[in-house]
N, C-alpha and C positions, 0 to 999 in steps of 0.2 A: 524909368521902366527898364527892367533887366530881362534879357532873353537867355534861356538856357537850352542848349542843343546838344544831344548826345549823338555819337556816331561810332561805328566800328563793330557793331553786332553782326551776327550771322551764324553760320554753322561751323562747328568744330568737332573733331573726334575726341573721344575720351582719351585723356592723357596729353592732349594738345594744348595749344596756347592761343590766346587772343588778347588784343589790346583795345580797350574802349577809351573814347575821348569825350570830354565834356567842356564846351566852350560857353562862357558867360559873356554876353555882349551888352552894350549900352553905354551910358555915360553917367558921370557923377556919383560913382559908388566905389567902395573898396570892399574887397572880399575878405570875410572873416573865416569862412570855413567852406570846404567843398567835400562832398560825401557821395558815396555810391550805396544805393539800396537795391534790393532785388525782390521780385514777387513772382512766385511760381503759381500756376493755376490752383485755386482752392486754398492758398496760403496767404498769410498776412505779409505785408511788405516788411522786410527786415534789413537791418544795417549790414553792409559788407565791410566798409572802411570809411574813415574820414581823415582829413588833413586840415589842420588849422593854419592860420596865417603865420604863426610862429614856428611852423614845421613839425608840430606834434602829430603823430599818427596813431590811429586805433584801428584794430581789425577784429572782425568776428572770429571766434575761436576756430570755426570750421575752415577758414581760409588762411590762417596764419602760416607763414612759410611758403605759401604758394602764390598769393596775390600781393601786388605792390601798388600802392597809390602814390602818385607824384603830381607835381604841378609846375607849369610854366607861368610864373607870376606875370611876366610881361604880356602874355597872351590871355591871362585869366582862364587858362585851360588846365583841366585836371585829366589825368590818365589813370586807367586801372589795367595793369598788366596781370593777366591771369594765366597761370601755368598749371600743368597737371590737372586739367579740367575733368570734372566728373559729370556723369549723365544727370545726376540729381541737382546739378547747378543750372540746368535749363530753367530759364526764367526771363522775365522782362527786367532789365537793369535800368534803374532810374538815377539820374544825377540830381543832387540837392545842393543848392548854393545859398549860403547866408551872407548877406551883404549889409553894409552900413552906408546910407546915403550921405554924401559929403555935406550937403547943405543942411538937412534937417537932423542929422545924426541919428536917424531912426533906422532900426534894423528890420530887414525883410527877409523872408524865406521864399525861395523860388525852386520850382521843380521843372525838370525837362519832361518831355513826352514819353521817354523810355525807348530802349532799344532791345530787340529780342536777341537773346543768346540761346542757341540750341546746341546741346552737346550730345552727340550720338554715341551709343555704346558699341 
């Protein structure tokens, strides 16, 4: 079993910065991919950024140049550095982790409970 926990949300002013963290814990797995999604009230959950185990990154067009996803492999922790925040980016941010279990070689997809990010204008 893998647990995924986000942290670092809160209140920021428009134009400000914030860093989110996502830690995957447990045993007997390797991480394939870590991603951040967000969901604003009344909207669908949408991809913000993801980072593969081989270091490949992808960003939503709306955050390119402002957000950076990174990872501490030793800690199985991903970070999302968010700069120049906009009020419309107020949302619950979710971490998604895809792992492969060492013994069964089966891949699983896990979600965190989300962390609220509120950007005031």
